[in-house]
N, C-alpha and C positions, 0 to 999 in steps of 0.2 A: 621735751618736744612731744606734742600730741598729734596723732594722725587719724584721719577719718576719710570716708569717701561716700559719694552718692553715684548712682547710675542714672543716665538720662537717655531718652530716645529721640534722636533728631528725625524730623519729617522732611523729606524732599518736596519742594514745590511741584516738581514734575519728576516722574521716574527717571533716574539717571542711568543712561545706557552705556555700557562698555562692551568690549568683545567677550568679557567673562560673564556677562549677565546684566540684569537691570536691578538697581537699588531703589527701593521706595522709602526705606527707613535705614538708620544706622545707629547702633548703640555707642555711647561714650561713657566714660567714668571720670568724675572730677575728684582728684585727690587733694585733701587739705592738710597742710602742715602748720602747726600753731606753736608759737613760743609765748613768753610773757608779754611780748610787745606787739606782735602782728600775726596775721594768718596768710599763708601763701596758698595759691591754687595752681594745680597743673592738670592738664587734660590727657587722658589715656584713650586713644581712639584707634584701636585696631580695626581693620576693615575685613568683615567676613569674606572668606574665599581668597584672600590675598595675603593678609598678615599671617605670620607663623603662630602667633598666640591665639588660642581659643578663648571665648568668653569665660569658660570655666577656669582656665589657667590665670586669666587676669584677675578674676574674683579671688582665687586662692592666694596669689602673691600680694594683692592689695590687703587682704586680711592679715597676712604675715607682716607687712609693713606697718599696719596699724598696731600690732603687738609690740614692735621694736623698731621704730623709725630711725633711732640713732645708729642702730646696727647697720642699716642700709646706707646711712650717710657715711659711715666709716668704711663700708665695703661696697662701693658702687658696682664693682665687678660682678656682684651677685645678680645684677639686672642686665648683664650684657646680652643674654639670649632672649630677653623680653624687651625689645626696643621701645614699644609704645609705653610700657610701664616706666622704663628708664627716662623717657622724655617727660612724662608726667611728674616723676619724682624730682628730676633736675629743675624743672620749671617751678614747681611748688616750693622747693628749697630756696631757689634764688629769689623768688617773690617774697618769701618770708624774711629772708635776710636783708632785703632792700626796702622793707616797710609795708609790704602787703598791698601795694597799689597797682600791681601788674605793670610797673615800670622797670623792666628787667635790664634793659640796655639803653640808658639815657643818651640821647643823640639829637641831631638836627631833625630826625624823623619824629621822635616823640615830642619835640617842641613844635611840631607842625611846620617846620621851615622847608623840609624837602620830602619828596615822595619816592616811592620805589617803582620803576617801570615794570609793568606786568603784561603778560599776554592775555588776550581774550580767548576763553575756552569755548569751543564748539562741541556740544554733546552729540553723540550718535542718535540717529532717528531717520525718518524718511527724508528724502531729498528736500522737500519743501520746508520741513522743520529746520533742517540744517541751513538752508539758504536764508530763512528768516533770521536765525541766530546771527549769521554772518553779517547781514545788513544792519542788525541792531548794534553789533560790536563796532562796525565801521562808522556808523553814525555817532556812536558814543566817543569816537576819537582814537580807538585802538589802531596801532600800526604794526602790531605783531599778533597773529592769530594762530592758535593751535587747534587742529582738528583731530578728533578721535575717529580713527578709521578701523576697518577690519570686520565690521558687523554686516555691511552691505556687500554686494558684488563689487569686486575690485574695479571693474570697468566703470561702474556707476560712480564710484568715489573719485576715480581719476577724472571723469568728465566734470564733476563738481569742482575739482581743483583747477582744471583747465579753465572753466568759466570764471573763476575768481581771478586767475592770472591774466585772462584777456582784458579784464577791467582794471586790474591793479598791478603795476609793474613791480619788480623786486625792490626798486629804489623807494617805493612808497608803502609797500606792505610786505612784511616778513611772514612767511608761512612755515609753520612747523606741523608735523603730523605725528600721531602716536598710534602705532598698530597694536599695542598691548600683546605682542607675541602672536598675532593672528596669521601671519604669512607662513605657508608651508615652505620649508627650506628649498625644495625643488624649484619653486617659482620665485623665491625671494629676490635673487639678483636681477631677474627680468623685471619684476615690479619696481625695484629700486631704479633701474635704468629708465623706465618710463616716467617715474616720478621726478627724476633728475631733470627732465626736460622742462619742468615747471619751476625750476630755480628755487627749490625748497631750502630752508635753513638747515633742517635736520629731520631725522626720523627716530622716534623712540621705539626701542625694543621690536624690531621687525619680525623676529622669530621667537618662539617660546623659550623661556629661561631654561638654564641647565644644559644647554648645548654649547659648551665653551669653544670646542674646536670649530664647530660650524659658524658660530658667531665671530670667531677670530678670522675665519676665511672671508666672511662678509665684510668685516671691518677693513680688511686688507684690500678688497676689490671694489668696495662700494663707491658709486659716484656721488652719494649724499652722505654727509657726516652722520654717524650712528651714535645715538645716546642710549646707554644702558639704563634700564629702570628695574624691571622685575628680576634681572640677573643679580642685582645687589641684595635682594631679600634673603635673609638668613646668613649673610656673610658678615659676621659681627666681630671676628677676631682679626687683629691687625695683620697677621701673617696670611690669613685667607684673603684679605683685601689686596695685599701686595701681589699674591699669586694671580688673582683674577685680572688685575690691571696688566700684569706682565704677560698673561696668556692671551687675553682677548685684544688688548691694545685698542680700546674704543676711542672715538674722537671726543665723546662727552660722557659724563655720568650725571644722573638726576638724583638729587639729594632730598630726602624727606625725613625730617627729624622724628616723626612718629613711627617711621618704618625702619630707620637706620641707626637707632640707638641714641636719640636725643641730640643735644648740641655737641656732646663729647664724641659720639660716634660719627657724626657728620664732620666734625673738625678733623678727625683722623682721615676720613676720605679726602677732604680738601688738601691736606698736606701731602698725602700720597699721590693725588692727582697732579699736583703742581710738580712734584719730582718726576712724574712719568709724562709730563707735557700733555695731560688730558684736561680738556675743558670741563666745566660744570656749571649748573645752575640749580636753584632751590625751588621746590614746589611744596605746596600744602597737600594734605592727604584727606580732604573732605572732613577736616576738623570743624568744630564750632568756632565761634569768634574767640573763645578763651585760648585755644591752641593756636589759632591763626595770628592772634595778637603777639604771642610769644615768638612765633616763627618769623613774623614780619620784622620785629625789633632786632632779632638775631641776624636776620638776612641783611638788614641795613648796616649792621656792624661789620659785615664782610666787605663793605665798600664795592658793592656790585654796580655794574653799569649796563649789563645786558638785561633783557626782559626775563623776569622771574614768573613762576607759576603760582601766584598768590591770590587769584581772583575768585575764590570759591565761597566766600562768606555770604553771598546772596542766594545760595541754593536752597536754604531751609526756611520753612514757615515758622519755626519756633526757635530760631537762633537766639543766643544770648546777646543783649544789647552791647554795643561796642563803640569805641572812639574811632575805629577804622572806617574809612569811606573811600570810594573810588571816584576820582575826578579825571576825566579824559582817560589816558592809558596809565595812570599812576595810582598807587595805593598810598593814602595819606592817613595820618593820625591826628585827631582833633584833641589838643591838650586841654581844651576847656570843657570837655565832656567827661562827666563822672564815669569811671569804668564800672560797669555792672559786674557783680560777682554772685554766682549761685551760692545760696547759703547751705550750711551743713545740715540744715533741717529739710532740705529739698525744695526750698522756695525759690522760684525763678522769676526773672523779669518777664520772659516771653511765654512761658508755659509751665505746667506742673507735672509733666510726664517723668517723674523721678522716683527713685527708691533710695532711702537712706540706709547706710551701713555703719 
């Protein structure tokens, strides 16, 4: 088996605002694993400021994988603390083993027969920008909308949510919000009680990660189901995962293969969540279509029925061409479309912002 990789810089169509800052670009790495019959590709997409891995660490471990890919195949535990690299390696290996056509989990989804329900994502910005996004999502047919909150004044954001609710009842529109840890603990319960009056489905990460006792208190008292997101970052060992769920007892957890150790790391979370009676759903992590395609196929294999967070493929000006497309509120796979693959020489369908290693 031969391994190689290239780096690529994704460009956002519009700066993507979160409570942690604004992203205009984001780096990704494509890992290739080749045998005598086929070449598999996997995407390594740590997000600066959120992922534990630094770009330097990613480059270092990818170079090590290129020297001895079979060693990492035999010892996947070596990548446990590097979740985005583990996701890339697992995906590339599975793709290579299944013929190199990026058909990792053949199903009704990859045959184009069924879609995956997804939420419409509303990015932070001024009120008029957020209102415009909401109208676009509703007109497109979305019946579940997720709003990024925490960057504006809370009362402004609450008024926006109220305005949506006045026009769309809970029976016709599911509302989720993601605070990205922006609420101060001293105000969090009050904010949750005000938000609860708008019949929200859930709130992701109301307070900053790492405050397990405080988050546990909120999860016990909250009038809105709480979904852990950032609190899962860096929790990669199975005993750590058990302890977190037992300590905080959240209503939901959010799973991101690029952030939580690939398919195997997320499978661990799912099994533990089931035992703890904790709900879950899957979201992408601003990957290009290479990673999103793999995540979508894996997600469908989990027989999900609730809305997933997989609608991020349209955010970039130079994304890789893909068989994925959104129709109404579902993500579909076009089996008649040839799957584009970045070449190991750095040649891309959409752009040439790449470096070969």
